[in-house]
TORVO-399110 format. One record per residue (C-alpha): x, y, z. Coordinates in steps of 0.05 Angstrom, whole numbers. Last residue first. Layout:
% TORVO-399110
x, y, z
X, Y, Z
...
END
This chain:
% TORVO-399110
x, y, z
-41, 485, -229
-80, 431, -192
-154, 446, -196
-170, 483, -261
-109, 463, -301
-117, 390, -282
-190, 392, -301
-179, 426, -368
-123, 378, -389
-166, 318, -369
-223, 342, -412
-177, 347, -472
-150, 277, -460
-220, 248, -452
-242, 275, -520
-264, 207, -548
-299, 192, -482
-284, 187, -408
-252, 229, -354
-224, 217, -285
-183, 263, -241
-156, 248, -171
-129, 307, -131
-85, 294, -70
-67, 337, -10
1, 319, 18
39, 313, 83
44, 237, 77
9, 176, 105
-66, 191, 105
-61, 236, 44
-111, 293, 44
-169, 281, -4
-199, 312, -67
-236, 271, -119
-254, 299, -188
-301, 263, -235
-318, 270, -308
-380, 235, -334
-404, 289, -382
-455, 316, -333
-404, 328, -279
-385, 292, -214
-350, 323, -154
-321, 280, -99
-297, 302, -30
-257, 262, 21
-243, 271, 95
-269, 202, 114
-327, 176, 155
-339, 101, 145
-382, 82, 85
-458, 82, 75
-449, 146, 36
-504, 192, 63
-501, 168, 136
-426, 170, 131
-423, 247, 124
-348, 263, 120
-350, 225, 54
-378, 288, 20
-407, 268, -47
-426, 321, -97
-469, 311, -159
-489, 350, -221
-427, 393, -233
-435, 426, -302
-387, 410, -358
-336, 457, -389
-279, 439, -343
-313, 412, -282
-364, 466, -266
-401, 492, -205
-341, 482, -159
-355, 474, -85
-352, 537, -41
-360, 517, 32
-337, 445, 24
-281, 462, -25
-257, 517, 22
-258, 470, 82
-213, 421, 45
-165, 477, 27
-164, 504, 98
-146, 435, 126
-91, 427, 75
-64, 496, 93
-64, 481, 168
-27, 416, 161
24, 450, 115
36, 506, 164
53, 457, 219
103, 419, 176
102, 400, 103
54, 416, 46
64, 370, -14
13, 377, -70
-10, 314, -105
-36, 303, -176
-70, 238, -196
-91, 224, -268
-143, 181, -302
-166, 172, -374
-219, 124, -398
-231, 111, -472
-293, 68, -483
-313, -2, -462
-298, -44, -525
-246, -2, -560
-214, 18, -494
-211, -55, -473
-180, -76, -539
-127, -23, -531
-110, -52, -462
-104, -121, -493
-57, -94, -545
-14, -65, -490
-14, -132, -454
9, -163, -520
-38, -198, -569
-28, -255, -617
-88, -291, -587
-45, -342, -549
0, -282, -533
-56, -254, -489
-52, -315, -445
24, -309, -439
18, -235, -422
-36, -250, -370
11, -301, -338
65, -248, -332
18, -198, -301
-10, -254, -256
59, -269, -227
75, -196, -214
7, -187, -182
18, -245, -134
85, -217, -112
59, -145, -112
4, -162, -62
-47, -112, -38
-74, -133, 29
-114, -190, 57
-71, -248, 33
-103, -318, 31
-166, -293, -3
-149, -297, -77
-134, -237, -120
-94, -175, -108
-78, -106, -135
-44, -42, -113
-12, 8, -161
-42, 71, -130
-104, 66, -173
-134, 11, -130
-150, -61, -144
-192, -121, -125
-199, -193, -148
-247, -252, -150
-277, -253, -80
-328, -309, -71
-391, -300, -31
-419, -330, 33
-360, -360, 70
-324, -294, 75
-368, -236, 53
-353, -189, 111
-279, -209, 109
-273, -196, 34
-308, -128, 43
-258, -111, 98
-200, -131, 53
-222, -79, 2
-225, -29, 60
-155, -48, 81
-133, -33, 10
-138, 41, 23
-183, 94, -8
-256, 83, 13
-296, 27, -18
-335, 13, -82
-360, -58, -93
-365, -88, -163
-416, -143, -175
-401, -190, -232
-447, -196, -293
-387, -203, -339
-401, -137, -374
-414, -105, -306
-344, -126, -282
-312, -92, -342
-352, -28, -334
-335, -27, -260
-260, -33, -275
-266, 22, -326
-293, 66, -270
-220, 79, -253
-199, 80, -180
-213, 139, -133
-273, 105, -99
-233, 41, -85
-244, -24, -122
-276, -90, -106
-295, -152, -145
-351, -203, -136
-374, -275, -144
-440, -294, -112
-483, -291, -176
-435, -343, -204
-371, -341, -246
-331, -405, -242
-349, -434, -310
-277, -443, -330
-283, -396, -389
-318, -346, -344
-263, -350, -292
-212, -340, -348
-246, -278, -374
-256, -251, -303
-182, -259, -289
-160, -226, -354
-209, -168, -350
-190, -154, -278
-117, -158, -297
-125, -108, -354
-165, -60, -310
-116, -64, -251
-56, -51, -296
-91, 8, -329
-112, 40, -264
-43, 32, -234
-15, 67, -295
22, 29, -348
91, 50, -369
110, 47, -442
168, 10, -475
168, 20, -550
154, -37, -598
110, 3, -644
45, -28, -619
66, -15, -548
116, -54, -507
102, -63, -433
120, -27, -368
91, -48, -301
94, -18, -231
76, -61, -171
55, -43, -100
57, -91, -41
130, -108, -45
155, -74, 19
207, -33, -17
165, -20, -80
158, -71, -136
181, -63, -208
160, -106, -268
185, -94, -339
154, -135, -396
173, -156, -467
248, -163, -460
295, -147, -517
354, -158, -471
386, -90, -481
319, -54, -485
295, -91, -422
359, -69, -386
343, 4, -401
272, -7, -378
298, -36, -312
345, 23, -303
289, 73, -317
237, 41, -272
245, 90, -214
245, 147, -264
172, 132, -281
150, 146, -209
90, 102, -192
139, 46, -177
162, 86, -117
232, 78, -90
246, 153, -97
306, 187, -128
331, 119, -149
398, 83, -151
420, 92, -79
356, 68, -44
385, 89, 24
349, 30, 56
392, -18, 16
374, -89, -6
419, -101, -67
377, -128, -124
376, -56, -150
448, -57, -177
438, -126, -206
375, -108, -246
340, -174, -255
327, -217, -317
276, -272, -327
270, -315, -390
247, -381, -358
174, -371, -338
143, -435, -310
100, -414, -252
156, -434, -206
202, -387, -243
155, -328, -235
144, -342, -161
219, -349, -148
233, -284, -186
181, -248, -141
203, -283, -77
277, -266, -74
284, -191, -88
213, -172, -69
236, -142, -3
268, -78, -28
326, -47, -66
280, -26, -122
255, -98, -127
270, -100, -202
244, -149, -254
258, -155, -328
214, -206, -364
224, -235, -433
170, -284, -454
205, -351, -460
151, -390, -423
103, -375, -479
73, -443, -494
82, -468, -423
52, -404, -396
-8, -412, -440
-16, -483, -415
-13, -459, -343
-69, -408, -353
-106, -394, -288
-53, -402, -233
-83, -382, -166
-56, -445, -131
14, -421, -150
6, -362, -102
-14, -409, -45
47, -452, -58
90, -390, -56
62, -371, 12
72, -441, 40
143, -443, 14
160, -374, 42
130, -392, 110
173, -455, 115
234, -415, 93
229, -360, 145
207, -361, 218
242, -342, 283
200, -359, 344
199, -308, 401
169, -325, 468
234, -350, 499
268, -285, 479
222, -246, 525
245, -280, 590
284, -220, 615
220, -180, 609
208, -108, 589
140, -74, 592
132, -4, 565
103, 47, 614
172, 74, 631
180, 93, 558
128, 149, 567
57, 168, 550
24, 101, 537
-48, 123, 541
-48, 148, 469
-32, 77, 445
-95, 53, 478
-138, 107, 445
-107, 93, 376
-122, 19, 387
-195, 34, 401
-200, 81, 341
-171, 28, 294
-209, -31, 324
-278, -3, 308
-265, 7, 252
-208, -19, 208
-139, -49, 222
-95, -73, 165
-116, -141, 140
-90, -209, 159
-157, -232, 188
-127, -229, 258
-113, -154, 255
-55, -116, 225
-16, -54, 246
33, -21, 198
92, 13, 230
132, 63, 189
198, 90, 166
217, 153, 130
282, 188, 111
290, 141, 51
230, 170, 14
161, 137, 20
144, 75, -21
122, 30, 37
143, 62, 103
156, -6, 132
157, -46, 196
100, -96, 189
61, -113, 251
13, -171, 266
-50, -191, 302
-88, -250, 332
-46, -302, 297
-71, -366, 266
-1, -384, 241
-22, -384, 167
-70, -326, 177
-19, -279, 206
34, -307, 160
-5, -287, 97
-10, -215, 120
65, -216, 134
75, -246, 65
35, -188, 36
83, -139, 69
143, -170, 34
199, -201, 75
265, -177, 104
302, -227, 147
290, -281, 200
216, -266, 205
189, -259, 275
131, -303, 299
116, -277, 369
80, -315, 424
53, -260, 470
71, -257, 544
73, -181, 548
148, -183, 545
140, -222, 480
101, -164, 449
155, -115, 472
210, -160, 446
178, -168, 378
168, -93, 369
239, -79, 390
266, -130, 341
222, -102, 286
247, -31, 300
319, -56, 297
308, -92, 231
273, -32, 202
328, 17, 223
345, 37, 152
293, 9, 104
298, -62, 77
230, -86, 100
203, -115, 165
162, -172, 193
125, -187, 258
72, -240, 272
28, -243, 334
1, -300, 378
-41, -292, 441
-58, -350, 486
-128, -324, 497
-156, -305, 566
-184, -239, 543
-179, -229, 467
-198, -157, 453
-170, -131, 519
-104, -167, 509
-100, -140, 437
-113, -70, 463
-56, -72, 513
-10, -101, 460
-26, -43, 413
-10, 6, 469
55, -30, 484
73, -32, 410
61, 43, 403
106, 56, 463
161, 12, 434
157, 45, 365
156, 117, 393
215, 99, 437
258, 63, 386
250, 119, 335
201, 145, 283
192, 219, 295
141, 268, 322
157, 253, 396
230, 267, 384
293, 234, 359
300, 214, 286
265, 176, 230
213, 214, 189
143, 188, 197
92, 132, 191
54, 99, 248
-6, 53, 247
-58, 45, 193
-116, 83, 225
-68, 133, 255
-16, 129, 310
3, 202, 306
74, 221, 319
64, 263, 381
62, 337, 367
106, 399, 365
166, 356, 385
209, 341, 324
183, 398, 281
191, 448, 338
262, 424, 356
284, 429, 283
258, 501, 280
286, 522, 347
349, 558, 325
394, 508, 361
412, 498, 434
350, 456, 448
365, 416, 386
435, 399, 412
404, 377, 478
357, 332, 439
415, 298, 403
453, 289, 468
394, 257, 503
381, 209, 445
454, 187, 445
453, 177, 521
392, 132, 522
325, 157, 548
293, 147, 616
354, 184, 645
321, 250, 627
338, 292, 565
275, 269, 530
232, 304, 583
266, 369, 563
240, 360, 493
168, 355, 517
177, 417, 560
208, 455, 501
150, 438, 455
101, 458, 511
137, 525, 513
102, 548, 449
155, 583, 409
END
């Protein structure tokens, strides 16, 4: 074993660390070395979105020390970016184990630097943290969450003054400042910190819900179909209060929740993974929908920024929509209503990520609305909104990974808003004797059959990082000549920003003559490499089978 791992670990047995941490590290030092290596072989990387990792002791883990040092580095950059300002920050957290503690530590470090901190009194959705930053005119914010990751993980999402996750140039500058904080002794602590912390809650909730209600597009449809049956589950997370409240304030009356999953619990005891992209995560909600005869199932992830939806098909069976399908249906709905209200102008626009279905672009084109393409990550959608603020009007934006938003008061994906608009869309469709599934079939009939699929390969540890790097290099050096039975006609390497007009990113895209597309990228938050497949046409399913077999089997 490289002795640098041991040296790092030995530092964690010094009096600078609490007794429990020292004892745990000493036990690792006496073990077989594998746990020690994984915990100390690197520093947990403060990436472009913040921190995310397994909880535990060590430099490569989420713990009180990595959180406090990251916060000090972030605070140092905020002070440099806003010299002389009376700095304000907002802090929130989800239901994961240790989230409350990490949020308290974050708030105290910020307060010890003389910042005014708006700390939520309990768990809240990530989008409400984004809202709070703008509502309280903050300079930055932090959300303690690992989103939809397994229970062993936690994370630290860093936000800027526009309410969006950090983007260039701030991301690299913050990373540099965090890297300069090399030990807990460099973190500021003040006995006066509590005086700088303001606890927030109900006032912010009401303002956030009022903003959501301001986006209502079809109140008369809701009144006519207020009895649409809706089953909602927060998957043990932060949507437990606000999603049902938003639905009821909109006028929906037939709402059911899954009692076992209303319990906020970082162990996520009723699901293998608290990810609405995983069909099994919605199984209890679907079962309840069958008992109640409900029309729609809605599930949000632990920090309530992603939403999964199940609806009844033409035969009355519950089917799960993909993130691409949900985003496409909602884009069509919102643009239809904007057109009916005369709100579409040459300055209205939508945004999607490069791995999201091209059906969204086809829909926008049919309404004469510009569709921007951005890198994977909702922060890039928010970046377009910021750049166009005051000049053009953002309609909506979506990504294949179950993220969607509309309106400009939240600058991240928002499962609370999306849940409300899904229900409203169902009411609007019902006015034409359609369901959401029927609306989706209408889109395929009008725009063509689009199929999408994402396959990820998990590769953990040091070897996994190396293998993912080698795979990406292999695709660059020896790109495929065919996608299925269609010739590759275009390759985009997002590592070359001067050719894409977008920030540099380790992503490759391959396009074929028949309109198929394959995108390959390492995950920015998990030890995975991801393959995104897109096909179009009457034989889209056959093309998809060929692509998945070729790349991901």
